DRENDO-835108 format. One record per residue (C-alpha): residue in three letters; x, y, z; residue number from 1. Coordinates in steps of 0.001 Angstrom, whole numbers. Each point is the difference from the previous one (the first is absolute). Last residue first. Layout:
! residues N
> rest,xx,yy,zz,nr
> ala,X,Y,Z,NUM
...
//
This chain:
! residues 188
> rest,xx,yy,zz,nr
> unk,2654,416,17456,188
> unk,-2115,2434,-2056,187
> unk,-3404,-1754,-701,186
> unk,-2504,2719,18,185
> unk,915,1701,-2890,184
> unk,-3079,2295,-1351,183
> unk,-937,-1391,-3519,182
> unk,-420,2340,-2973,181
> unk,-2222,-1840,-2616,180
> unk,-2947,2152,46,179
> unk,2413,2711,-493,178
> unk,-976,3170,2553,177
> unk,3372,-447,1875,176
> unk,1553,422,-3585,175
> unk,-1673,2464,-1123,174
> unk,683,2354,2879,173
> unk,3854,-1031,-235,172
> unk,-72,1390,-3823,171
> unk,-277,-2610,-2312,170
> unk,1776,-56,-3546,169
> unk,3734,-647,810,168
> unk,-106,-2224,2939,167
> unk,-3266,-1614,-1359,166
> unk,1868,-1006,-3426,165
> unk,2987,-1360,1386,164
> unk,-1831,-2525,2323,163
> unk,-2288,-925,-3080,162
> unk,2538,-830,-2182,161
> unk,2074,-2000,3007,160
> unk,-2906,-1618,1200,159
> unk,-812,-1050,-4161,158
> unk,3601,-1205,-514,157
> unk,-243,-2124,3210,156
> unk,-3348,-1593,-1005,155
> unk,1349,-715,-3550,154
> unk,2114,-2558,1930,153
> unk,3924,709,-859,152
> unk,2503,1177,-2216,151
> unk,-524,3921,-334,150
> unk,3118,1961,-1435,149
> unk,2123,2748,1324,148
> unk,3546,0,-1780,147
> unk,2882,831,2243,146
> unk,3176,30,-1782,145
> unk,367,-107,-3605,144
> unk,3711,-1714,-481,143
> unk,-781,-2545,2686,142
> unk,-3304,-619,1193,141
> unk,-1251,1250,3275,140
> unk,-3406,-856,979,139
> unk,-3075,2162,825,138
> unk,-3370,-1255,248,137
> unk,632,-2889,3156,136
> unk,-2565,-2336,678,135
> unk,-560,-1294,3747,134
> unk,-1727,-3428,995,133
> unk,-2227,-282,2707,132
> unk,-1729,-3222,1239,131
> unk,-2538,-853,2222,130
> unk,-1845,-3734,-52,129
> unk,-2291,-1970,2334,128
> unk,-2856,2498,7,127
> unk,-3245,-1078,1489,126
> unk,-327,2100,3096,125
> unk,1537,3117,-1809,124
> unk,-2469,2543,613,123
> unk,706,1089,3434,122
> unk,3865,390,-1322,121
> unk,2492,-1905,1669,120
> unk,1188,-1714,-2470,119
> unk,466,3109,-2387,118
> unk,1971,1389,2735,117
> unk,2368,-3021,262,116
> unk,460,72,-3362,115
> unk,794,3595,-376,114
> unk,2329,-524,2733,113
> unk,2408,-2645,-1204,112
> unk,-65,1622,-3418,111
> unk,1221,3349,2004,110
> unk,2640,-2171,1678,109
> unk,1076,-1353,-3497,108
> unk,141,3045,-2071,107
> unk,-2362,786,-2803,106
> unk,1497,1744,-2730,105
> unk,-1758,2158,-2422,104
> unk,-3792,428,-941,103
> unk,-1606,-2754,2345,102
> unk,-1934,-3332,-840,101
> unk,-2636,-1722,2105,100
> unk,-909,-3243,-200,99
> unk,-2559,-624,2785,98
> unk,-1381,-3816,-190,97
> unk,-3379,-1486,2010,96
> unk,-2600,2555,-1678,95
> unk,-3413,-1814,664,94
> unk,-2277,-807,-2978,93
> unk,-3038,1363,-1362,92
> unk,1165,3915,849,91
> unk,-2720,2502,1234,90
> unk,605,-794,3552,89
> unk,2876,1723,752,88
> unk,1056,1982,-2799,87
> unk,326,3439,1917,86
> unk,1581,-1662,2805,85
> unk,2811,-1872,-2384,84
> unk,795,3593,-1433,83
> unk,130,1867,3399,82
> unk,2479,-2549,690,81
> unk,2046,57,-2731,80
> unk,3,4121,61,79
> unk,1592,-426,3641,78
> unk,2074,-3002,-901,77
> unk,1535,1911,-3014,76
> unk,1938,2899,2939,75
> unk,3238,-1648,1026,74
> unk,401,-2033,-3205,73
> unk,-1004,3215,-2444,72
> unk,1978,2648,2414,71
> unk,3585,-2384,79,70
> unk,2136,2218,-1322,69
> unk,-310,2840,2607,68
> unk,1773,2866,-1226,67
> unk,-2706,2574,602,66
> unk,-2620,-2123,2209,65
> unk,1443,1330,3271,64
> unk,-290,3440,-1122,63
> unk,-3529,150,253,62
> unk,-3119,-901,-2262,61
> unk,-1533,-2879,-902,60
> unk,-2813,-470,-2423,59
> unk,-2140,-2768,-1076,58
> unk,-1683,-2445,-2578,57
> unk,-2000,-2055,-1323,56
> unk,-427,-2430,-3250,55
> unk,-2285,-2297,-1795,54
> unk,-206,-3376,-1877,53
> unk,-2286,-2887,-558,52
> unk,-2349,2073,-2307,51
> unk,1882,1715,-1503,50
> unk,852,3916,1129,49
> unk,3651,-1012,607,48
> unk,988,202,-3828,47
> unk,-2017,2975,-731,46
> unk,1508,1932,2749,45
> unk,3377,-1316,-1446,44
> unk,-897,1063,-3726,43
> unk,-969,3620,944,42
> unk,2975,216,2256,41
> unk,2373,-851,-2679,40
> unk,3957,-357,1381,39
> unk,2550,-531,-2873,38
> unk,3128,-2188,801,37
> unk,-598,-3445,-1966,36
> unk,-2724,-1814,996,35
> unk,2024,-3688,195,34
> unk,-2258,-2557,1546,33
> unk,312,-1944,3528,32
> unk,-3684,-2069,363,31
> unk,-1158,301,3537,30
> unk,-3387,1250,-1707,29
> unk,-511,-3716,-1077,28
> unk,-2905,-944,1813,27
> unk,-2041,3078,832,26
> unk,-518,1095,3807,25
> unk,1673,3143,-739,24
> unk,849,3034,1916,23
> unk,1999,3424,-573,22
> unk,1687,1779,3026,21
> unk,1140,3408,-124,20
> unk,1836,2021,2242,19
> unk,279,3614,313,18
> unk,2721,1757,1382,17
> unk,-399,3689,1892,16
> unk,-1827,2000,-2322,15
> unk,1896,3329,781,14
> unk,3406,-1930,-369,13
> unk,963,-2121,2704,12
> unk,-99,-2999,-1822,11
> unk,-304,-103,-3755,10
> unk,1429,-3199,-1007,9
> unk,-3690,-335,-1172,8
> unk,-294,-3445,1362,7
> unk,-685,-3532,-1252,6
> unk,-2218,-3143,1180,5
> unk,-1331,-3072,-1508,4
> unk,-2800,-2456,865,3
> unk,-839,-3333,-1240,2
> unk,-2302,-2194,1571,1
//
C-alpha cells in the first residue's frame, strides 16, 4: 500500500493545520514523476477517486503545530490507521507493506517513530515492511533563487493540492462535517 501526506502549512490560523493523506493499492503509484508547479484540486480529486485509491484528512489546531516541520509523519499514522480499518475485509490480498511519502523532509527520529507506530496498529497484523520518504518541493538553484517543482509520486502532489484547497475554500464547520474528515486518535 502507498500513502502520501501533506499539510496546509497554515497552523495556528483560523482553520488550523489541515493534513491530507492519499492512498493507493495500485502497483506503480510509487513512481516519481515531474509535475511542474501547479496545483489542480479537480484533477487531484479525480485521481484519488479512481478505484484502488482514496484520501482522508484531519485538522490540528494550536500553537504546538505552527512551526513543527514534522506534522506529516507525526499524523500520517492516524490517517493510515483509519484507511486500513475502512478497507479491512474488502481486499482480496493482505497488505504486507506500507510505503509512505511525505511532502517535505522527514527526520530520522520521525522515520523511526512512524515505522514503530504503523507496526503497532491493530490492522498491521500482516505488515512486514514499512518505509517513509520525504520529497522537498522548494529547491535552491544558482541564479534564480528558490524554485517550486513537484518531482514526487503523484499521490504527494494530490495531497498537496487537496490540503491547499481545503484550507483556502472550506470553513471550519464544513471541514468538521466533511465525510473524509478523521478525528486524530493516534497522537503519541
